[in-house]
C-alpha positions in Angstrom: -40.9 47.3 -59.0 -38.9 44.9 -61.2 -36.7 43.3 -58.4 -39.8 42.6 -56.2 -42.0 41.0 -59.1 -38.7 38.9 -59.5 -38.5 37.9 -56.0 -42.2 36.8 -56.5 -41.0 34.4 -59.6 -38.5 33.3 -57.5 -40.4 32.0 -54.7 -42.2 29.1 -56.7 -38.9 28.2 -58.4 -37.3 27.9 -55.3 -39.7 25.5 -54.1 -39.1 23.2 -56.8 -35.4 23.8 -56.7 -35.5 22.5 -52.9 -37.3 19.3 -53.8 -34.6 18.2 -56.4 -31.6 19.5 -54.6 -32.4 17.3 -51.6 -32.2 14.7 -54.1 -28.8 16.0 -55.2 -27.6 16.2 -51.8 -28.4 12.5 -51.0 -26.5 11.6 -53.7 -23.6 14.2 -52.6 -23.3 12.4 -49.1 -22.7 9.3 -50.7 -19.9 11.1 -52.3 -18.2 12.2 -48.6 -19.4 15.8 -49.3 -20.4 17.5 -45.8 -23.6 19.6 -45.6 -21.5 22.9 -45.4 -19.7 22.1 -48.5 -22.7 20.9 -50.4 -24.2 24.4 -49.3 -21.6 26.2 -50.6 -21.4 24.1 -54.0 -25.0 24.8 -54.5 -24.4 28.6 -53.9 -22.6 29.3 -56.0 -22.9 26.4 -58.8 -26.5 26.2 -59.9 -26.7 23.6 -62.6 -28.5 20.1 -61.2 -26.4 17.9 -63.9 -22.9 19.9 -63.7 -23.1 19.8 -60.0 -24.1 16.2 -60.1 -21.4 15.8 -62.5 -18.6 18.0 -60.4 -19.5 15.2 -57.5 -19.1 12.3 -59.4 -15.7 13.5 -60.5 -14.5 14.1 -56.9 -15.5 10.6 -56.0 -13.3 9.2 -58.9 -10.5 11.9 -58.4 -11.0 13.8 -61.9 -8.8 16.8 -62.9 -9.9 20.1 -62.7 -9.5 20.2 -66.7 -12.0 17.3 -67.0 -14.3 19.5 -64.8 -14.2 22.4 -66.7 -14.7 20.2 -70.2 -17.7 18.5 -69.0 -19.4 21.8 -67.3 -19.0 23.4 -70.5 -20.4 20.4 -72.8 -23.3 19.8 -70.0 -24.6 23.5 -69.9 -24.1 24.4 -73.5 -28.1 25.3 -74.0 -27.3 28.1 -71.6 -25.3 29.7 -74.5 -28.4 29.3 -76.3 -30.8 30.9 -73.7 -28.3 33.6 -73.7 -28.6 34.2 -77.5 -32.0 34.3 -77.0 -32.3 36.8 -74.2 -30.0 39.3 -76.0 -31.8 39.1 -78.8 -34.9 40.8 -77.0 -32.6 43.4 -76.0 -32.6 46.7 -78.7 -29.5 47.8 -79.8 -27.5 50.0 -77.5 -28.2 48.4 -74.3 -25.6 48.1 -71.8 -23.1 45.1 -71.9 -23.4 45.1 -68.3 -27.3 44.8 -68.3 -26.3 42.2 -70.9 -23.9 40.2 -68.8 -26.0 40.5 -65.5 -28.9 38.8 -67.1 -27.0 36.1 -68.7 -25.1 35.4 -65.3 -28.9 35.0 -63.8 -29.9 31.9 -66.4 -31.2 29.0 -65.1 -33.8 26.9 -67.2 -36.4 27.7 -65.0 -35.5 31.7 -64.4 -35.0 32.0 -68.3 -38.2 30.5 -69.0 -39.9 33.0 -66.6 -37.5 36.1 -67.9 -38.5 35.1 -71.7 -42.1 34.5 -71.1 -42.8 38.2 -69.5 -43.6 40.9 -71.9 -40.9 43.6 -72.7 -37.3 44.3 -71.9 -35.5 41.5 -69.9 -34.4 43.0 -66.9 -31.6 42.4 -64.7 -33.4 43.5 -61.6 -36.0 41.1 -62.5 -33.8 38.2 -63.3 -31.8 39.0 -60.1 -34.6 39.2 -57.8 -35.7 35.4 -58.8 -32.3 34.3 -59.0 -31.6 35.6 -54.9 -34.6 34.1 -54.2 -34.8 30.3 -55.7 -30.7 29.8 -55.3 -30.3 29.9 -51.6 -33.4 27.6 -51.4 -31.1 25.2 -53.7 -28.1 25.3 -51.7 -30.4 25.0 -48.7 -32.1 21.8 -50.2 -28.8 20.3 -51.0 -27.3 20.7 -47.6 -30.4 19.4 -45.7 -30.5 16.6 -48.1 -26.9 15.5 -47.0 -27.6 16.3 -43.7 -31.0 13.8 -43.7 -29.3 11.3 -45.8 -31.7 8.7 -46.9 -34.1 9.2 -44.2 -37.4 9.8 -46.0 -38.0 7.4 -49.0 -37.1 7.9 -52.4 -41.2 8.0 -53.5 -41.6 11.2 -51.4 -38.5 12.8 -52.4 -39.5 11.7 -56.3 -42.8 13.1 -55.4 -41.4 16.7 -54.1 -39.8 16.8 -57.5 -42.9 17.2 -59.4 -43.3 20.8 -58.2 -40.5 21.9 -60.9 -42.3 20.3 -63.8 -45.6 22.2 -62.7 -43.5 25.1 -62.6 -42.1 24.5 -66.2 -46.1 24.2 -67.6 -46.9 27.6 -65.6 -44.2 29.6 -67.4 -44.9 27.9 -71.1 -49.0 27.9 -71.1 -49.8 31.5 -70.7 -47.1 32.4 -73.8 -48.8 29.7 -76.1 -52.2 30.9 -75.2 -51.3 34.2 -76.9 -49.3 33.3 -79.5 -50.3 30.1 -81.7 -46.5 30.3 -83.1 -45.1 30.0 -79.4 -48.1 26.9 -79.0 -46.7 25.2 -82.0 -43.1 25.4 -81.3 -44.4 23.7 -77.9 -46.4 21.0 -79.0 -43.4 20.4 -81.8 -41.0 20.3 -78.9 -42.8 17.9 -76.9 -43.2 15.4 -79.7 -39.5 15.6 -80.9 -38.4 15.4 -76.9 -40.5 12.0 -77.0 -38.9 11.0 -80.0 -35.5 11.5 -79.3 -35.8 9.8 -76.4 -36.7 6.5 -78.5 -34.8 6.9 -81.4 -31.1 4.3 -80.5 -29.2 7.0 -82.1 -30.6 9.7 -80.0 -31.4 8.4 -76.9 -27.6 7.4 -76.0 -26.8 11.0 -76.1 -27.1 13.4 -73.0 -30.1 15.1 -71.9 -28.2 18.0 -72.3 -26.9 17.4 -76.0 -30.4 16.6 -77.2 -31.8 19.9 -75.8 -29.3 21.4 -77.8 -30.0 19.8 -80.8 -33.5 20.0 -80.7 -33.5 23.8 -79.4 -31.5 24.5 -82.6 -32.9 22.4 -85.1 -37.0 23.6 -83.8 -36.1 27.2 -83.4 -34.1 27.2 -86.7 -37.5 25.4 -88.5 -39.9 28.1 -87.0 -37.9 31.1 -87.7 -38.4 30.1 -91.6 -42.0 28.8 -91.7 -43.1 31.2 -88.7 -40.9 34.1 -88.5 -41.6 37.1 -86.1 -42.1 40.2 -88.0 -38.9 42.3 -88.2 -39.1 45.3 -85.5 -41.6 43.6 -83.5 -39.5 43.5 -80.9 -38.0 46.8 -80.7 -41.7 48.7 -80.1 -41.7 52.1 -78.8 -43.2 50.5 -75.4 -39.8 48.2 -75.2 -37.6 51.2 -75.7 -39.4 53.1 -73.1 -38.7 50.5 -70.6 -35.3 50.1 -71.4 -34.5 53.7 -70.8 -36.5 53.7 -67.3 -34.2 51.0 -66.3 -31.0 51.9 -67.2 -28.3 51.8 -64.7 
Protein backbone atom coordinates (compact mmCIF):
# COMPACT_ATOMS: atom_id res chain seq x y z
CA UNK A 1 0.00 0.00 0.00
CA UNK A 2 1.44 3.34 -1.08
CA UNK A 3 0.36 5.18 2.07
CA UNK A 4 2.21 2.73 4.33
CA UNK A 5 5.23 2.91 2.04
CA UNK A 6 5.19 6.67 2.54
CA UNK A 7 4.94 6.21 6.32
CA UNK A 8 8.06 4.00 6.27
CA UNK A 9 9.95 6.63 4.29
CA UNK A 10 8.66 9.44 6.47
CA UNK A 11 9.91 7.97 9.74
CA UNK A 12 13.68 8.48 9.16
CA UNK A 13 12.89 11.88 7.65
CA UNK A 14 10.98 12.73 10.82
CA UNK A 15 13.94 11.73 13.00
CA UNK A 16 16.10 14.24 11.14
CA UNK A 17 13.35 16.84 11.41
CA UNK A 18 13.11 16.32 15.17
CA UNK A 19 16.80 17.16 15.66
CA UNK A 20 16.66 20.27 13.47
CA UNK A 21 13.36 21.42 15.02
CA UNK A 22 14.89 21.06 18.48
CA UNK A 23 17.41 23.74 17.50
CA UNK A 24 14.60 25.86 16.08
CA UNK A 25 12.71 25.50 19.36
CA UNK A 26 15.68 26.80 21.34
CA UNK A 27 15.69 29.90 19.12
CA UNK A 28 11.90 30.28 19.44
CA UNK A 29 12.21 30.18 23.23
CA UNK A 30 14.45 33.24 23.03
CA UNK A 31 11.71 35.03 21.09
CA UNK A 32 9.14 34.33 23.80
CA UNK A 33 7.20 31.41 22.28
CA UNK A 34 5.56 28.76 24.47
CA UNK A 35 5.87 25.02 23.69
CA UNK A 36 2.24 24.91 22.49
CA UNK A 37 2.73 27.90 20.18
CA UNK A 38 5.89 26.33 18.77
CA UNK A 39 4.16 22.98 18.25
CA UNK A 40 1.21 24.58 16.45
CA UNK A 41 3.37 26.81 14.25
CA UNK A 42 5.51 23.85 13.16
CA UNK A 43 2.45 21.68 12.55
CA UNK A 44 1.02 24.11 10.01
CA UNK A 45 4.29 25.63 8.69
CA UNK A 46 6.74 22.88 7.85
CA UNK A 47 9.51 25.05 6.44
CA UNK A 48 12.52 25.57 8.69
CA UNK A 49 13.96 28.73 7.12
CA UNK A 50 10.52 30.28 6.68
CA UNK A 51 9.52 29.45 10.22
CA UNK A 52 12.71 30.85 11.71
CA UNK A 53 12.18 34.02 9.70
CA UNK A 54 8.62 34.19 11.05
CA UNK A 55 9.86 33.91 14.63
CA UNK A 56 12.41 36.64 13.95
CA UNK A 57 9.79 38.99 12.46
CA UNK A 58 7.52 38.37 15.44
CA UNK A 59 10.33 39.40 17.77
CA UNK A 60 10.72 42.77 15.99
CA UNK A 61 6.96 43.36 15.50
CA UNK A 62 7.04 42.75 11.76
CA UNK A 63 3.86 43.11 9.69
CA UNK A 64 1.79 40.34 8.12
CA UNK A 65 2.65 41.71 4.66
CA UNK A 66 6.37 41.44 5.42
CA UNK A 67 5.83 37.88 6.62
CA UNK A 68 3.99 36.88 3.44
CA UNK A 69 6.53 38.47 1.08
CA UNK A 70 9.58 37.02 2.84
CA UNK A 71 7.99 33.58 3.13
CA UNK A 72 7.29 33.50 -0.61
CA UNK A 73 10.86 34.59 -1.43
CA UNK A 74 12.51 32.11 0.93
CA UNK A 75 10.38 29.19 -0.27
CA UNK A 76 10.41 29.88 -4.01
CA UNK A 77 12.32 26.63 -4.54
CA UNK A 78 9.15 24.70 -3.73
CA UNK A 79 7.57 26.09 -6.88
CA UNK A 80 10.38 24.48 -8.88
CA UNK A 81 9.89 21.21 -7.01
CA UNK A 82 6.18 21.37 -7.79
CA UNK A 83 6.97 21.82 -11.49
CA UNK A 84 9.27 18.80 -11.39
CA UNK A 85 6.62 16.58 -9.79
CA UNK A 86 3.94 17.90 -12.12
CA UNK A 87 6.02 16.94 -15.15
CA UNK A 88 6.21 13.36 -13.87
CA UNK A 89 2.43 13.08 -14.10
CA UNK A 90 0.88 12.11 -17.44
CA UNK A 91 -1.61 14.42 -19.14
CA UNK A 92 -5.09 13.98 -17.77
CA UNK A 93 -4.04 13.54 -14.14
CA UNK A 94 -6.74 15.02 -11.92
CA UNK A 95 -6.10 18.54 -10.62
CA UNK A 96 -6.93 17.38 -7.09
CA UNK A 97 -4.12 14.81 -7.29
CA UNK A 98 -1.64 17.43 -8.49
CA UNK A 99 -2.62 19.87 -5.72
CA UNK A 100 -2.42 17.22 -3.01
CA UNK A 101 1.06 16.09 -4.07
CA UNK A 102 2.23 19.71 -4.30
CA UNK A 103 0.91 20.58 -0.84
CA UNK A 104 3.04 17.81 0.72
CA UNK A 105 6.36 19.17 -0.56
CA UNK A 106 9.31 19.66 1.72
CA UNK A 107 12.92 19.33 0.59
CA UNK A 108 13.24 15.80 1.93
CA UNK A 109 9.78 14.52 0.99
CA UNK A 110 10.26 15.91 -2.51
CA UNK A 111 13.56 14.05 -2.76
CA UNK A 112 11.98 10.78 -1.65
CA UNK A 113 8.99 11.25 -3.97
CA UNK A 114 10.98 12.16 -7.07
CA UNK A 115 13.40 9.27 -6.46
CA UNK A 116 10.58 6.71 -6.32
CA UNK A 117 9.99 5.05 -9.72
CA UNK A 118 6.67 5.72 -11.38
CA UNK A 119 4.12 8.46 -11.04
CA UNK A 120 4.15 10.66 -7.90
CA UNK A 121 1.30 9.45 -5.70
CA UNK A 122 -0.57 11.61 -3.16
CA UNK A 123 -0.95 8.53 -0.95
CA UNK A 124 2.81 8.07 -0.78
CA UNK A 125 3.66 11.73 -0.15
CA UNK A 126 0.81 12.21 2.31
CA UNK A 127 1.92 9.15 4.27
CA UNK A 128 5.43 10.58 4.51
CA UNK A 129 4.10 14.00 5.50
CA UNK A 130 1.77 12.71 8.22
CA UNK A 131 4.68 10.81 9.75
CA UNK A 132 7.42 13.44 9.49
CA UNK A 133 5.61 16.70 10.29
CA UNK A 134 4.34 15.72 13.79
CA UNK A 135 7.95 14.85 14.68
CA UNK A 136 9.00 18.28 13.40
CA UNK A 137 6.31 19.92 15.53
CA UNK A 138 7.24 17.85 18.59
CA UNK A 139 10.91 18.75 18.16
CA UNK A 140 10.07 22.45 18.18
CA UNK A 141 7.90 22.16 21.30
CA UNK A 142 10.48 20.11 23.20
CA UNK A 143 13.25 22.49 22.13
CA UNK A 144 11.29 25.40 23.58
CA UNK A 145 10.52 23.49 26.74
CA UNK A 146 14.06 22.33 27.38
CA UNK A 147 15.67 25.59 26.33
CA UNK A 148 19.45 25.44 26.43
CA UNK A 149 19.78 22.34 28.61
CA UNK A 150 21.57 20.32 25.93
CA UNK A 151 24.98 21.58 24.73
CA UNK A 152 25.01 23.14 21.28
CA UNK A 153 27.46 20.48 20.03
CA UNK A 154 25.00 17.68 20.80
CA UNK A 155 22.15 19.46 19.02
CA UNK A 156 24.42 20.03 16.02
CA UNK A 157 25.44 16.36 16.00
CA UNK A 158 21.79 15.25 15.99
CA UNK A 159 21.19 17.40 12.92
CA UNK A 160 23.69 15.31 10.91
CA UNK A 161 20.95 12.67 10.52
CA UNK A 162 19.16 14.95 8.06
CA UNK A 163 22.22 15.18 5.80
CA UNK A 164 22.54 11.40 5.90
CA UNK A 165 18.93 11.13 4.73
CA UNK A 166 19.70 13.47 1.80
CA UNK A 167 22.56 11.23 0.72
CA UNK A 168 20.39 8.12 1.01
CA UNK A 169 17.87 9.79 -1.31
CA UNK A 170 20.21 10.76 -4.15
CA UNK A 171 22.66 7.83 -4.21
CA UNK A 172 20.28 5.08 -5.51
CA UNK A 173 19.00 7.27 -8.35
CA UNK A 174 22.56 8.33 -9.24
CA UNK A 175 23.72 4.72 -9.44
CA UNK A 176 20.93 3.88 -11.90
CA UNK A 177 21.36 6.85 -14.23
CA UNK A 178 24.67 8.47 -15.18
CA UNK A 179 22.88 11.67 -16.15
CA UNK A 180 21.59 12.03 -12.59
CA UNK A 181 25.05 11.24 -11.22
CA UNK A 182 26.59 13.95 -13.41
CA UNK A 183 23.93 16.45 -12.35
CA UNK A 184 24.41 15.64 -8.65
CA UNK A 185 28.19 16.01 -8.84
CA UNK A 186 27.83 19.27 -10.77
CA UNK A 187 25.33 20.56 -8.20
CA UNK A 188 27.72 19.79 -5.32
CA UNK A 189 30.60 21.56 -7.03
CA UNK A 190 28.54 24.59 -8.06
CA UNK A 191 26.98 24.86 -4.61
CA UNK A 192 30.43 24.96 -3.02
CA UNK A 193 31.61 27.59 -5.50
CA UNK A 194 28.46 29.68 -4.99
CA UNK A 195 29.09 29.71 -1.25
CA UNK A 196 32.63 30.99 -1.79
CA UNK A 197 32.17 33.56 -4.59
CA UNK A 198 31.56 36.99 -2.98
CA UNK A 199 28.65 38.04 -5.19
CA UNK A 200 26.74 34.79 -4.72
CA UNK A 201 27.67 34.05 -1.12
CA UNK A 202 25.95 37.27 -0.06
CA UNK A 203 22.63 35.91 -1.32
CA UNK A 204 20.39 33.82 0.93
CA UNK A 205 20.75 30.05 0.75
CA UNK A 206 17.24 29.74 -0.71
CA UNK A 207 18.04 32.24 -3.49
CA UNK A 208 21.28 30.42 -4.34
CA UNK A 209 19.37 27.16 -4.47
CA UNK A 210 16.87 28.61 -6.94
CA UNK A 211 19.62 30.02 -9.20
CA UNK A 212 21.60 26.77 -9.16
CA UNK A 213 18.50 24.63 -9.70
CA UNK A 214 17.36 26.58 -12.75
CA UNK A 215 20.87 26.87 -14.20
CA UNK A 216 21.93 23.24 -13.72
CA UNK A 217 18.54 21.87 -14.82
CA UNK A 218 18.61 23.97 -17.99
CA UNK A 219 22.19 22.90 -18.72
CA UNK A 220 21.49 19.18 -18.40
CA UNK A 221 18.20 19.49 -20.29
CA UNK A 222 20.27 20.79 -23.21
CA UNK A 223 23.30 18.49 -23.08
CA UNK A 224 21.73 15.28 -21.67
CA UNK A 225 17.99 15.42 -22.38
CA UNK A 226 15.63 12.64 -21.32
CA UNK A 227 14.23 10.91 -24.44
CA UNK A 228 10.75 12.15 -25.26
CA UNK A 229 8.05 9.81 -24.00
CA UNK A 230 10.30 8.08 -21.47
CA UNK A 231 8.17 9.24 -18.55
CA UNK A 232 4.89 8.15 -20.12
CA UNK A 233 5.37 4.41 -20.43
CA UNK A 234 2.43 2.02 -20.27
CA UNK A 235 3.58 0.89 -16.82
CA UNK A 236 3.30 4.43 -15.46
CA UNK A 237 -0.10 4.96 -17.04
CA UNK A 238 -1.38 1.75 -15.44
CA UNK A 239 -0.15 2.96 -12.06
CA UNK A 240 -2.05 6.21 -12.45
CA UNK A 241 -5.26 4.42 -13.32
CA UNK A 242 -4.91 1.96 -10.44
CA UNK A 243 -4.69 4.77 -7.86
CA UNK A 244 -7.23 7.24 -9.22
CA UNK A 245 -9.59 8.63 -6.61
